[in-house]
C-alpha positions as CSV (number, residue, x, y, z in Angstrom):
1,M,0.0,0.0,0.0
2,G,1.2,3.5,-0.7
3,I,2.0,6.0,2.0
4,L,-0.9,8.1,2.9
5,T,-0.2,11.8,2.4
6,Q,-2.2,14.7,3.5
7,P,-4.7,15.7,0.9
8,S,-4.7,19.0,-0.6
9,T,-7.2,21.4,0.8
10,T,-7.0,24.0,-1.9
11,A,-10.4,25.0,-3.2
12,T,-11.5,23.3,-6.4
13,S,-14.0,24.4,-8.8
14,N,-16.8,23.0,-6.7
15,N,-15.1,23.6,-3.2
16,H,-15.1,19.9,-2.3
17,C,-12.5,17.9,-0.3
18,S,-10.3,15.9,-2.6
19,F,-10.0,13.1,-0.1
20,C,-13.6,12.4,1.0
21,H,-15.4,14.6,-1.5
22,K,-17.3,16.4,1.2
23,K,-17.8,20.1,1.1
24,D,-14.5,21.8,2.0
25,D,-15.1,24.7,4.4
26,Y,-13.9,25.9,7.8
27,R,-16.3,23.4,9.6
28,H,-15.0,20.3,7.9
29,Q,-11.3,20.4,9.0
30,H,-10.8,17.0,7.6
31,Q,-12.6,15.0,10.3
32,C,-12.5,12.0,8.0
33,I,-8.7,11.6,8.6
34,D,-7.1,10.5,11.8
35,I,-4.0,12.6,12.6
36,G,-2.0,9.5,13.2
37,D,-2.6,8.5,9.5
38,L,-1.0,11.7,8.3
39,V,2.2,11.2,10.4
40,N,4.0,8.3,8.8
41,D,7.5,9.6,9.3
42,E,9.2,7.7,12.1
43,E,11.3,10.7,13.1
44,T,8.3,12.9,13.5
45,R,6.6,10.2,15.6
46,S,9.7,9.9,17.9
47,I,9.8,13.7,18.4
48,Q,6.1,13.6,19.4
49,V,6.7,10.8,22.0
50,T,9.9,12.6,23.3
51,N,8.0,15.8,23.9
52,T,5.5,14.1,26.1
53,S,8.1,12.4,28.3
54,W,9.5,13.8,31.5
55,T,13.1,15.0,31.9
56,S,15.5,13.6,34.5
57,K,15.1,16.7,36.6
58,Q,11.3,16.2,36.6
59,W,11.8,12.6,37.7
60,L,14.1,13.6,40.5
61,I,11.6,16.2,41.7
62,L,8.7,13.7,41.5
63,I,10.6,10.9,43.4
64,T,11.8,13.3,46.1
65,S,8.3,14.7,46.6
66,M,6.8,11.2,46.8
67,L,9.3,10.1,49.4
68,S,8.7,13.3,51.3
69,K,4.9,12.8,51.2
70,F,5.5,9.2,52.4
71,G,7.8,10.3,55.2
72,C,5.4,13.1,56.4
73,A,2.5,10.6,56.5
74,L,4.6,8.2,58.5
75,C,5.4,10.8,61.1
76,V,1.7,11.5,61.5
77,S,0.6,7.9,62.0
78,L,3.6,6.0,63.5
79,Q,2.8,6.9,67.2
80,G,-0.8,5.4,67.1
81,P,0.1,1.9,68.5
82,F,2.1,3.1,71.5
83,F,1.6,6.8,72.3
84,P,-1.7,6.3,74.2
85,A,0.0,3.7,76.4
86,E,2.9,6.0,77.1
87,A,0.6,8.9,77.8
88,A,-1.5,6.8,80.2
89,R,1.7,5.9,82.2
90,K,2.2,9.7,82.7
91,G,-1.3,10.0,84.0
92,V,-2.7,11.6,80.9
93,T,-6.4,10.9,80.2
94,A,-7.7,9.7,76.8
95,T,-9.4,13.0,76.3
96,T,-6.2,14.9,76.7
97,Y,-4.0,12.8,74.4
98,G,-7.0,12.7,72.0
99,F,-6.6,16.5,71.8
100,V,-2.9,16.0,71.1
101,F,-3.7,13.9,68.1
102,S,-6.4,16.3,66.8
103,S,-4.2,19.4,67.3
104,F,-2.2,18.3,64.3
105,S,-5.1,18.2,61.9
106,L,-6.6,21.4,63.4
107,T,-3.4,23.3,62.8
108,V,-3.1,22.1,59.2
109,F,-6.8,23.1,58.6
110,L,-6.2,26.6,59.9
111,L,-2.8,27.3,58.4
112,A,-3.0,25.6,54.9
113,P,-5.3,28.4,53.5
114,F,-3.0,31.0,54.8
115,F,0.1,29.4,53.2
116,G,-1.9,28.9,50.0
117,K,-2.7,32.6,49.8
118,Y,0.8,33.8,50.5
119,V,2.9,31.0,48.9
120,A,3.9,33.2,46.0
121,K,5.0,36.1,48.3
122,I,6.9,33.8,50.8
123,G,8.4,31.8,48.0
124,P,7.4,28.2,47.3
125,R,11.0,26.8,47.4
126,F,11.7,28.3,50.8
127,L,8.3,27.3,52.2
128,M,8.6,23.7,51.0
129,N,12.2,23.1,52.2
130,S,11.7,24.8,55.6
131,G,8.4,23.0,56.1
132,I,9.9,19.5,55.7
133,F,12.9,20.5,57.8
134,V,10.6,21.6,60.7
135,T,8.5,18.5,60.4
136,G,11.5,16.2,60.6
137,F,13.1,18.1,63.5
138,C,9.8,18.2,65.5
139,C,9.4,14.4,64.9
140,I,12.7,13.9,66.7
141,L,11.7,16.2,69.5
142,F,8.5,14.2,70.0
143,G,10.6,11.2,70.8
144,L,12.0,12.9,73.9
145,L,8.6,13.4,75.6
146,D,9.0,10.2,77.6
147,K,11.8,11.8,79.6
148,M,9.4,14.5,81.0
149,T,6.9,14.5,83.9
150,H,3.2,14.7,83.5
151,S,2.8,18.5,83.4
152,Y,5.7,19.1,80.9
153,F,4.7,16.0,78.9
154,V,1.3,17.4,78.0
155,T,2.5,21.0,77.4
156,F,5.4,20.0,75.1
157,A,3.3,17.3,73.4
158,F,0.9,20.1,72.3
159,L,3.7,22.5,71.3
160,V,5.7,20.0,69.3
161,R,2.7,18.6,67.6
162,I,1.4,22.1,66.6
163,V,4.8,23.2,65.3
164,E,5.1,19.9,63.4
165,A,1.7,20.5,61.8
166,T,2.8,24.0,60.8
167,G,5.8,22.6,58.9
168,D,3.6,19.9,57.3
169,A,1.0,22.5,56.2
170,A,3.8,24.6,54.7
171,Y,5.4,21.7,52.9
172,N,2.3,20.3,51.4
173,T,0.9,23.7,50.3
174,A,4.2,24.7,48.6
175,N,4.8,21.2,47.2
176,F,1.5,21.1,45.4
177,A,2.1,24.6,43.9
178,I,5.6,23.5,42.7
179,M,4.4,20.3,41.3
180,A,1.6,22.0,39.4
181,A,4.2,24.4,37.9
182,T,6.7,21.6,37.1
183,F,4.1,19.3,35.5
184,P,1.5,21.6,33.9
185,E,0.3,19.0,31.5
186,D,0.1,16.1,34.0
187,I,-1.4,17.7,37.1
188,G,-4.0,15.0,37.6
189,K,-1.5,12.1,37.3
190,I,1.0,13.9,39.6
191,F,-1.5,14.7,42.3
192,A,-2.7,11.1,42.2
193,L,0.9,9.8,42.7
194,L,1.4,12.2,45.6
195,R,-1.8,11.3,47.3
196,G,-1.0,7.6,46.8
197,S,2.3,8.1,48.5
198,N,0.6,9.9,51.4
199,G,-1.9,7.0,51.7
200,V,0.9,4.4,51.7
201,G,2.6,6.3,54.5
202,L,-0.5,6.4,56.6
203,I,-0.9,2.7,56.1
204,A,2.7,1.7,56.8
205,G,3.1,4.2,59.7
206,P,1.5,2.1,62.5
207,T,3.4,-1.0,61.5
208,I,6.8,0.7,61.3
209,G,6.2,2.6,64.4
210,G,5.1,-0.4,66.4
211,L,8.0,-2.5,65.1
212,L,10.6,0.2,66.0
213,Y,9.0,0.8,69.4
214,Q,9.2,-2.9,70.1
215,I,12.9,-3.0,69.1
216,G,14.2,0.2,70.7
217,G,11.5,1.8,72.9
218,Y,9.7,5.1,72.6
219,S,12.4,7.3,71.1
220,L,13.6,5.1,68.3
221,P,10.6,5.5,65.9
222,F,10.7,9.2,66.1
223,A,14.5,9.4,65.8
224,F,14.5,7.1,62.8
225,M,11.7,8.9,60.9
226,G,12.8,12.4,61.9
227,S,16.3,11.6,60.5
228,F,14.8,10.2,57.4
229,L,12.8,13.5,56.8
230,L,15.9,15.6,57.6
231,A,17.9,13.7,54.9
232,L,15.0,14.3,52.5
233,A,15.1,18.0,53.4
234,I,18.8,18.1,52.5
235,C,18.1,16.4,49.2
236,S,15.1,18.6,48.4
237,T,17.2,21.8,49.2
238,A,20.0,20.6,46.9
239,L,17.5,19.6,44.2
240,F,15.7,22.9,44.2
241,W,18.7,25.1,44.9
242,N,18.8,26.5,41.4
243,Q,15.0,26.5,41.0
244,N,13.4,29.8,40.4
245,N,11.9,30.8,43.8
246,N,9.7,33.4,42.1
247,M,7.9,31.0,39.7
248,S,4.7,32.3,38.2
249,L,1.8,31.0,40.2
250,T,-1.7,32.0,39.1
251,Q,-3.5,33.7,42.0
252,S,-7.3,33.3,41.8
253,E,-9.5,36.3,42.7
254,L,-11.9,33.9,44.4
255,G,-11.7,34.1,48.2
256,I,-12.0,31.2,50.6
257,F,-15.5,32.1,51.8
258,Q,-16.6,32.7,48.2
259,A,-15.3,29.3,47.3
260,L,-17.3,27.7,50.2
261,R,-20.5,29.2,48.7
262,I,-20.1,26.9,45.7
263,P,-22.4,23.9,46.4
264,S,-20.0,21.3,45.0
265,V,-17.1,22.7,47.1
266,S,-19.0,22.9,50.4
267,L,-20.6,19.4,49.8
268,S,-17.2,17.8,49.1
269,M,-15.7,19.4,52.3
270,T,-18.6,18.2,54.4
271,A,-18.3,14.7,53.1
272,V,-14.5,14.6,53.6
273,C,-14.9,16.0,57.2
274,F,-17.4,13.4,58.3
275,S,-15.6,10.5,56.6
276,T,-12.4,11.5,58.3
277,V,-14.1,11.9,61.7
278,S,-15.4,8.4,61.4
279,I,-11.9,7.1,61.1
280,S,-9.8,9.4,63.2
281,F,-11.8,9.1,66.4
282,L,-10.5,5.5,66.7
283,I,-6.9,6.8,66.9
284,A,-7.3,7.8,70.6
285,T,-9.7,5.0,71.6
286,L,-8.9,1.9,69.7
287,E,-5.4,1.4,71.3
288,A,-6.8,1.3,74.8
289,H,-9.1,-1.6,73.9
290,L,-6.5,-3.4,71.9
291,R,-4.0,-3.1,74.8
292,Q,-6.1,-5.7,76.7
293,L,-5.9,-8.2,73.7
294,A,-2.4,-7.6,72.3
295,R,0.4,-6.8,74.7
296,R,2.9,-6.1,71.9
297,A,2.8,-2.7,70.1
298,L,3.5,-4.5,66.8
299,L,0.3,-6.6,67.1
300,R,-1.7,-3.5,68.0
301,S,-0.3,-1.8,64.9
302,Y,-1.6,-4.7,62.7
303,F,-5.1,-4.0,64.0
304,K,-4.8,-0.3,63.0
305,V,-3.5,-1.1,59.6
306,S,-6.2,-3.7,58.9
307,F,-8.8,-1.1,59.8
C-alpha cells in the first residue's frame, strides 16, 4: 500500500475535499482523517513521543516529593500503636491525648489556606524546604517526651505537635504549587501519585512505628523517621537550589468564603470531614481496647493497619 499523504485542501471548482469529496469549508477540518494516519514519518513520531516524556530533573523532583509525602505521613501515623499507652503511664487521660492527636489536623486546617494565599510572596521553594525540615526536627523532639513529667509532657506534646503540623502544612501547600508548575500537562497524574504516596505512608506508619517501638523503645521510631525526613530535606534543598523561587503562580481572585459558597465545594468538604471523623476518632480510643488483647505494640499496629 502507498504511503498516505495529507490531501490538498486547496479549493477546487466545486469547493469539495479531494479526499472524501465532502464540502471543504472551515467546519469540515478533515474530520475524515485520523491525525496518526497523516504522520507516517518515524522521526516525526519519535519527536512527538519525546515531547510528552519527563526530563531527568522532573523525575528527581517527583521521586523526592513522593518520598517526602510518604515520610510526612509516616510521622503523623507512626505513634498510634504506642503513644496512648505512654501517655497513660504519665497519668494523661484519653481526652487529653486525643486533643494532642487532633491538634495536628486542626493546625493544618487553619494554616493551609494562609500558606496557600501567600505562597507566591513567601516563596514556594523556601516554604517547602523549611516545612519539611521543621516536620523532621519536631518528629525527633516528639521522641523525647517520655523523659518528661506529667505537666511538661502534656505541654510539650501540644507545642511540638502544633509546630510539626505547621511545617507539614507549609510543605504540602508549597509542594502542590511547585508540582503544578513543574508538570503543567500532567497535574491529575502527579497529584494522584502524591496522594497515593501519602496513603501508603499512613498505612505503613503504625506497623513501622510499632516495630521500631518494640525494638528500641519510645524514642527510636521518632528518631528514625525524623532523621529520614531531615535527609530528604537536604536532598530537596539541593535539588531545588537553582530552582526559580519566584515562579509564576496564578492567583485566583476567588476568596475562601466565596469558594465555600459553591455547592460542590461545600458538599465535598462536608463529606471529607465526616468521613475523616469516622476514622480518626479511633486513633485515641482503639489502642486502649487493643491493649487488653495484644500486649505487643506491633500486634496493635496490625489491627490499626487492617482497619
